C-alpha positions as CSV (number, residue, x, y, z in Angstrom):
1,M,-153.6,190.8,150.1
2,K,-152.4,190.1,146.5
3,T,-148.7,190.4,145.6
4,V,-147.3,189.9,142.2
5,V,-143.7,188.7,142.1
6,K,-141.3,188.9,139.1
7,F,-137.9,187.1,139.2
8,G,-135.1,188.1,137.0
9,G,-132.8,185.7,135.1
10,S,-130.1,185.7,137.7
11,S,-132.7,184.6,140.3
12,L,-133.6,181.6,138.1
13,A,-130.3,180.6,136.6
14,S,-129.9,177.3,138.4
15,A,-131.8,174.8,140.6
16,E,-130.3,176.4,143.7
17,Q,-131.6,179.8,142.7
18,F,-135.0,178.3,142.0
19,K,-135.1,177.0,145.5
20,K,-134.4,180.5,146.9
21,T,-137.2,181.9,144.8
22,A,-139.6,179.2,145.9
23,A,-138.8,179.9,149.6
24,I,-139.4,183.6,149.1
25,I,-142.7,183.0,147.4
26,K,-144.0,180.5,150.0
27,S,-142.8,182.7,152.9
28,D,-145.7,185.1,152.2
29,P,-149.2,183.7,151.2
30,A,-150.0,187.0,149.5
31,R,-147.4,186.2,146.8
32,R,-149.9,184.6,144.5
33,Y,-148.9,185.4,140.9
34,V,-145.3,184.7,139.7
35,I,-143.6,186.1,136.5
36,P,-140.3,184.3,135.7
37,S,-137.6,185.4,133.3
38,A,-135.5,183.0,131.3
39,P,-132.4,181.5,133.1
40,G,-129.6,184.0,133.3
41,K,-125.9,183.5,133.8
42,R,-124.7,181.0,136.4
43,F,-121.2,182.4,136.4
44,P,-119.6,185.4,134.6
45,A,-118.5,183.5,131.5
46,D,-121.8,181.8,131.1
47,M,-124.4,182.6,128.5
48,K,-128.0,183.6,129.1
49,V,-130.5,181.1,127.8
50,T,-132.3,183.8,125.7
51,D,-129.0,184.6,124.0
52,M,-128.6,180.8,123.4
53,F,-132.0,180.8,121.7
54,Y,-131.0,183.7,119.5
55,V,-127.8,181.9,118.3
56,C,-129.8,178.7,117.8
57,Y,-132.5,180.4,115.7
58,A,-130.0,182.3,113.6
59,K,-128.6,179.0,112.4
60,A,-132.1,177.7,111.7
61,E,-133.0,180.8,109.8
62,G,-129.8,180.4,107.7
63,N,-130.8,176.8,107.0
64,E,-127.9,175.5,109.0
65,K,-128.0,172.6,111.4
66,F,-129.1,173.8,114.8
67,Q,-129.8,170.6,116.8
68,K,-126.5,170.8,118.7
69,E,-127.3,174.3,120.0
70,L,-130.9,173.3,120.8
71,E,-129.6,170.2,122.8
72,Q,-127.3,172.5,124.8
73,I,-130.3,174.6,125.8
74,A,-132.3,171.4,126.7
75,E,-129.4,170.4,128.9
76,R,-129.6,173.7,130.8
77,Y,-133.2,173.1,131.6
78,Q,-132.7,169.5,132.4
79,E,-130.0,170.5,134.9
80,I,-132.6,172.7,136.7
81,I,-135.3,170.0,136.6
82,T,-132.9,167.3,138.0
83,G,-131.7,169.7,140.7
84,L,-135.3,170.3,141.8
85,E,-136.0,166.5,141.7
86,L,-139.0,167.1,139.4
87,E,-140.7,164.4,137.3
88,L,-141.1,166.8,134.4
89,S,-140.1,166.2,130.8
90,L,-139.6,169.0,128.2
91,T,-138.9,166.6,125.4
92,D,-142.2,167.3,123.6
93,E,-141.8,171.0,124.1
94,F,-138.3,170.9,122.4
95,A,-139.7,168.8,119.6
96,V,-142.3,171.6,118.9
97,I,-139.6,174.3,119.1
98,S,-137.4,172.3,116.7
99,E,-140.3,172.1,114.2
100,N,-141.1,175.8,114.5
101,F,-137.5,176.8,114.1
102,S,-137.2,174.7,110.9
103,A,-140.4,176.5,109.7
104,H,-138.8,179.9,110.4
105,V,-141.6,181.1,112.6
106,G,-139.7,184.2,113.7
107,V,-137.1,185.5,116.1
108,N,-139.8,186.7,118.5
109,Y,-140.9,183.2,119.0
110,A,-137.3,182.0,119.5
111,A,-136.6,184.8,122.1
112,S,-139.8,184.0,124.1
113,R,-139.0,180.3,124.6
114,G,-136.7,180.9,127.5
115,E,-139.4,182.4,129.7
116,Y,-142.0,179.9,128.4
117,L,-140.0,176.8,129.4
118,N,-138.8,178.3,132.7
119,S,-142.4,179.1,133.7
120,L,-143.4,175.5,133.0
121,I,-140.7,174.4,135.5
122,M,-141.7,177.0,138.0
123,A,-145.4,176.1,137.8
124,E,-144.6,172.4,138.3
125,Y,-142.2,173.2,141.2
126,L,-144.7,175.5,143.0
127,G,-147.8,173.5,142.2
128,Y,-149.3,176.6,140.6
129,E,-151.4,176.9,137.4
130,F,-149.5,177.8,134.2
131,V,-151.0,180.5,132.1
132,D,-149.3,181.1,128.7
133,A,-148.7,184.8,128.2
134,A,-149.5,184.4,124.5
135,S,-153.1,183.7,125.5
136,V,-153.6,186.8,127.7
137,I,-151.2,189.5,126.5
138,R,-152.2,191.1,123.3
139,F,-150.4,193.2,120.7
140,A,-152.2,195.1,117.9
141,D,-151.6,194.4,114.3
142,D,-149.0,197.2,114.1
143,G,-147.0,195.7,116.9
144,V,-148.1,198.1,119.6
145,F,-149.0,196.7,123.0
146,D,-152.8,196.7,123.5
147,S,-153.0,197.6,127.2
148,E,-156.8,197.7,127.5
149,K,-157.5,194.5,125.7
150,T,-154.7,192.8,127.6
151,N,-156.0,194.0,131.0
152,Q,-159.5,192.7,130.1
153,M,-158.3,189.3,129.0
154,L,-155.8,188.9,131.8
155,A,-158.2,190.0,134.5
156,E,-160.9,187.5,133.2
157,R,-158.4,184.6,133.0
158,L,-156.9,185.2,136.5
159,K,-160.0,186.0,138.5
160,S,-160.8,182.3,139.1
161,L,-157.1,181.4,139.8
162,E,-155.9,181.6,143.3
163,R,-152.3,181.2,142.2
164,A,-150.6,181.2,138.8
165,V,-147.3,181.4,136.9
166,I,-147.3,183.7,133.8
167,P,-144.1,183.9,131.6
168,G,-142.6,187.3,131.2
169,F,-141.3,189.1,128.1
170,Y,-143.9,188.2,125.5
171,G,-147.5,188.1,124.3
172,A,-149.1,187.5,120.9
173,F,-151.0,189.0,118.1
174,A,-154.7,188.1,117.6
175,D,-153.6,185.4,115.2
176,G,-151.4,183.7,117.8
177,R,-148.0,184.9,116.4
178,I,-145.6,185.6,119.3
179,K,-144.4,189.2,119.9
180,T,-141.9,190.1,122.6
181,F,-141.4,193.3,124.5
182,S,-138.0,195.0,124.3
183,R,-135.1,193.3,126.2
184,G,-135.9,193.2,129.9
185,G,-139.6,193.1,129.2
186,S,-140.4,190.6,131.9
187,D,-140.5,193.7,134.2
188,I,-143.3,195.0,132.0
189,T,-145.2,191.7,132.2
190,G,-145.1,191.8,136.0
191,S,-146.5,195.3,136.0
192,I,-149.3,194.3,133.5
193,V,-150.3,191.3,135.8
194,A,-150.2,193.5,138.9
195,R,-152.7,195.9,137.2
196,A,-155.0,193.1,136.0
197,V,-155.3,191.5,139.5
198,M,-155.4,194.9,141.3
199,A,-152.4,193.8,143.4
200,D,-151.5,195.6,146.6
201,V,-147.7,195.4,145.7
202,Y,-145.6,194.4,142.7
203,E,-142.3,192.9,143.9
204,N,-139.5,192.8,141.4
205,W,-136.8,190.4,142.5
206,T,-133.3,190.8,141.1
207,D,-129.7,190.5,142.1
208,V,-129.4,193.9,143.8
209,S,-131.1,195.3,146.8
210,G,-132.7,198.2,144.9
211,F,-131.8,201.4,143.3
212,M,-128.6,203.2,144.3
213,V,-128.1,206.9,144.3
214,A,-125.4,206.5,141.7
215,D,-123.9,203.7,139.5
216,P,-121.8,201.4,141.7
217,R,-119.4,201.0,138.8
218,I,-118.6,204.7,139.2
219,V,-119.1,205.4,142.9
220,D,-117.8,203.0,145.5
221,N,-120.6,201.6,147.7
222,P,-123.3,204.2,146.9
223,V,-126.2,204.5,149.3
224,L,-129.6,202.8,148.6
225,I,-132.6,204.8,147.6
226,E,-135.3,203.7,150.0
227,T,-138.3,205.5,148.3
228,I,-138.5,207.0,144.9
229,T,-141.5,208.3,142.9
230,Y,-142.6,207.0,139.5
231,R,-141.6,210.4,137.9
232,E,-138.1,210.3,139.5
233,L,-137.6,206.8,138.4
234,R,-138.6,207.6,134.8
235,E,-136.0,210.3,134.7
236,L,-133.2,208.0,136.1
237,A,-134.2,205.0,134.0
238,Y,-134.3,207.0,130.8
239,M,-130.8,208.3,131.6
240,G,-129.3,204.9,132.1
241,A,-130.3,203.5,135.6
242,S,-131.2,200.0,134.6
243,V,-132.5,198.0,137.6
244,L,-136.1,198.2,136.2
245,H,-137.3,198.5,132.6
246,E,-138.5,202.1,132.2
247,E,-141.8,201.0,130.6
248,A,-142.7,198.8,133.6
249,I,-143.9,201.9,135.5
250,F,-146.9,202.7,133.3
251,P,-149.4,199.8,134.0
252,V,-149.0,200.0,137.8
253,R,-149.0,203.8,137.8
254,H,-152.4,203.6,136.2
255,E,-153.8,202.0,139.4
256,G,-151.4,203.5,142.0
257,I,-149.7,200.2,142.8
258,P,-146.3,200.5,144.4
259,I,-143.3,198.5,143.1
260,N,-140.8,197.0,145.6
261,I,-137.3,196.2,144.2
262,R,-135.9,193.3,146.2
263,N,-132.8,191.1,146.2
264,T,-133.3,187.3,145.8
265,N,-129.9,186.7,147.4
266,S,-130.7,189.0,150.4
267,P,-134.4,188.6,150.9
268,D,-134.4,190.4,154.3
269,D,-133.3,193.7,152.7
270,G,-136.1,196.1,152.4
271,G,-135.1,197.2,148.9
272,T,-136.4,200.3,147.1
273,W,-140.1,201.3,147.1
274,I,-141.3,203.0,143.9
275,V,-144.5,205.0,144.6
276,E,-146.7,207.6,142.9
277,S,-146.2,210.2,145.6
278,T,-145.1,210.3,149.2
279,C,-144.9,212.7,152.1
280,Q,-141.6,211.1,153.2
281,K,-138.7,213.5,152.7
282,S,-135.7,212.2,150.9
283,K,-132.7,211.8,153.2
284,Y,-130.7,213.8,150.7
285,V,-131.6,216.8,148.6
286,I,-131.2,214.6,145.5
287,T,-132.7,211.2,144.9
288,G,-130.3,209.9,142.3
289,I,-127.7,210.6,139.6
290,A,-127.6,208.9,136.2
291,G,-126.3,209.7,132.7
292,K,-125.2,208.6,129.3
293,K,-122.2,209.2,127.1
294,D,-121.7,209.8,123.4
295,F,-123.9,212.7,122.3
296,C,-123.5,215.3,119.7
297,A,-124.5,219.0,120.1
298,V,-125.6,220.8,117.0
299,N,-125.4,224.5,117.7
300,I,-127.4,226.8,115.4
301,D,-127.0,230.5,115.5
302,K,-129.3,233.0,113.8
303,D,-130.0,236.6,114.7
304,L,-133.6,237.2,115.8
305,M,-134.5,233.5,115.5
306,N,-136.8,234.0,118.5
307,S,-139.1,236.2,116.4
308,E,-139.4,233.6,113.6
309,I,-142.6,231.6,114.0
310,G,-142.0,227.9,113.5
311,F,-138.2,228.1,113.6
312,G,-137.8,225.3,116.2
313,R,-140.2,223.1,114.3
314,R,-138.3,223.5,111.0
315,V,-135.0,222.8,112.7
316,L,-136.4,219.5,114.2
317,Q,-137.8,218.6,110.8
318,A,-134.2,218.4,109.5
319,F,-133.6,215.7,112.1
320,E,-136.9,214.0,111.6
321,D,-136.5,213.7,107.9
322,N,-133.3,211.9,108.5
323,G,-134.7,209.5,111.1
324,I,-132.9,211.0,114.0
325,S,-134.6,211.6,117.4
326,F,-133.4,214.4,119.7
327,E,-132.7,214.3,123.4
328,H,-132.6,217.9,124.6
329,M,-133.0,221.3,122.9
330,P,-131.8,224.2,125.1
331,S,-132.1,227.6,123.5
332,G,-131.3,231.3,123.8
333,I,-132.5,234.4,121.9
334,D,-130.3,233.9,118.9
335,T,-129.1,230.3,119.5
336,L,-130.6,226.8,119.6
337,T,-128.8,223.6,120.4
338,V,-130.0,220.1,119.6
339,F,-128.5,217.2,121.5
340,V,-128.6,213.8,119.6
341,H,-127.1,210.4,119.9
342,Q,-123.7,210.4,118.2
343,D,-124.1,206.9,116.7
344,E,-127.4,207.9,115.1
345,F,-126.1,211.2,113.8
346,A,-122.5,210.6,112.6
347,D,-123.3,209.1,109.2
348,K,-126.0,211.7,108.5
349,E,-124.5,214.8,109.9
350,Q,-123.9,216.6,106.5
351,K,-127.4,215.7,105.3
352,V,-128.8,217.3,108.5
353,V,-126.6,220.4,108.2
354,S,-127.8,220.9,104.5
355,A,-131.4,220.4,105.6
356,I,-131.1,223.0,108.4
357,H,-129.5,225.5,106.0
358,R,-132.4,224.9,103.5
359,L,-135.1,225.1,106.1
360,V,-134.1,228.0,108.4
361,K,-131.1,229.7,106.7
362,P,-128.9,230.0,109.9
363,D,-126.0,232.3,110.2
364,H,-123.7,229.6,111.6
365,I,-123.8,225.9,112.5
366,E,-121.3,224.2,114.8
367,I,-121.2,220.5,115.7
368,E,-119.5,219.2,118.9
369,G,-119.2,215.5,119.6
370,D,-118.1,213.2,122.5
371,L,-120.4,214.7,125.0
372,A,-122.2,213.1,128.0
373,T,-125.4,214.1,129.7
374,L,-125.9,213.8,133.4
375,A,-129.3,213.9,135.2
376,I,-129.5,215.0,138.8
377,V,-132.9,214.0,140.0
378,G,-134.8,214.6,143.2
379,R,-138.2,215.8,144.5
380,G,-136.3,217.5,147.3
381,M,-134.6,220.0,145.0
382,K,-137.8,222.0,144.5
383,S,-137.8,223.2,148.1
384,M,-134.1,223.7,148.5
385,R,-132.7,227.0,147.4
386,G,-129.4,227.2,145.6
387,T,-129.3,223.5,144.5
388,A,-128.3,224.4,140.9
389,G,-125.7,226.9,142.0
390,R,-124.1,224.3,144.3
391,I,-123.9,221.8,141.4
392,F,-122.3,224.2,139.0
393,S,-119.9,225.4,141.7
394,A,-118.8,221.9,142.6
395,L,-118.3,221.0,139.0
396,A,-116.2,224.1,138.4
397,H,-114.0,223.3,141.4
398,A,-113.4,219.9,139.9
399,N,-112.3,221.6,136.7
400,I,-115.2,220.2,134.7
401,N,-116.5,222.5,131.9
402,I,-120.3,222.5,131.6
403,R,-121.4,222.4,127.9
404,M,-125.2,222.4,128.4
405,I,-127.8,223.0,131.2
406,D,-131.4,222.0,130.9
407,Q,-134.0,222.2,133.7
408,G,-137.8,221.9,133.4
409,S,-140.2,224.0,135.4
410,S,-141.1,221.1,137.6
411,E,-137.6,221.3,139.1
412,L,-137.5,217.5,139.4
413,S,-134.3,217.2,137.5
414,I,-131.3,219.2,136.3
415,I,-129.6,217.9,133.2
416,V,-125.9,218.9,132.6
417,G,-123.8,218.3,129.5
418,V,-120.1,217.6,130.0
419,A,-117.3,216.0,127.9
420,N,-117.3,212.2,127.8
421,E,-113.9,212.2,129.5
422,D,-115.4,214.2,132.5
423,F,-118.5,212.0,132.9
424,E,-117.3,209.7,135.8
425,L,-115.6,212.6,137.7
426,A,-118.8,214.6,137.4
427,V,-120.9,211.8,138.8
428,R,-118.5,211.3,141.8
429,T,-118.3,215.1,142.4
430,I,-122.1,215.5,142.6
431,Y,-122.4,212.4,144.8
432,H,-119.8,213.7,147.1
433,L,-121.5,217.1,147.2
434,F,-125.0,215.8,148.2
435,V,-124.3,212.4,149.9
436,D,-120.8,212.2,151.3
437,N,-121.0,215.8,152.7
438,Y,-124.4,215.1,154.2
439,S,-123.1,211.9,155.9
440,T,-120.2,213.7,157.5
441,N,-122.2,216.6,158.8
């Protein structure tokens, strides 16, 4: 058995948390490859180490004194080292960092040092080999992650190592310059390592016991999702469910490796299993609910638009030419609506309107802002008649006006647009419909 384990920043924020992670790793001999994040917050008002590095490097880049900020970061790491009773010194490492900061080597380098240093400590504490991610995770010259080259290099490097620690979040270009993934990218590193070693399981340890059916900030004590498919997770993650980085799915899906979301502080909890497919029926008709606020709807009316070849493409060209991506595009015979992020669109709205008039000559354009989109996701909806009708009826009874409906032919998700002010009530209404009602039956 081979298990890859990734630990988030909250799991490694202090020496006490390090001890918990080490106990988890050593409790199962299959846990052979470890991907640490940078230290997170120790308490609510604390600062994540990665953010401390950002602040420190900003001063260096502005040719200001930054040694005080760097010393504060060094103290955070020394506190962990002392708490673990390790005979490890990071003095030379911080000297190199200081030199590179003074040389303005780049913000990606600065952002990566949190994971790099934490992994040195983890490798020392566990007695595992340290493998620098910069030597095995490759980015192409255009900044795009090179998955196949990385898989080849990483598999070759790890095949002779029984146990290893690989820092999360970053890799490098061929010339050695550091490049990071987007924020939360340690999840992606864990997935990449799992693929390279052909792991049986990729365990992602964090501070929650898995995915919940709904956001616990909106619904009190939502139930846990025990099993979810990659496709369902993609839908929920894209719409705001943030337990796992949405791009972490792709490497493991390539090899059919399941992901298990676990809680460092409650290691006996089974967590959530993320799989390619399953014969297990979801306990509820839906798997999860997620959504985002602050969209604009651009409604375009034109008689007989459905008979105009290329009409939709020309409409989208108006958005593309202004650097705006679209989220959804429901349409009718004579109407087409484009949903976009309000913050991207607001400053360019009149340019887009002018471009649409020039490109497709519509009869009328209307813009509506302050909208939210809500995704109701579930593999069980496909086999349950009347699901959409029940959702719309429940929202109507809650006096929530539906501004948009979008459903693909896969019937995996139903996306509903509502006013921003109705978003939380809509989430609670749908949760009550499918979960609370089921529990009381």
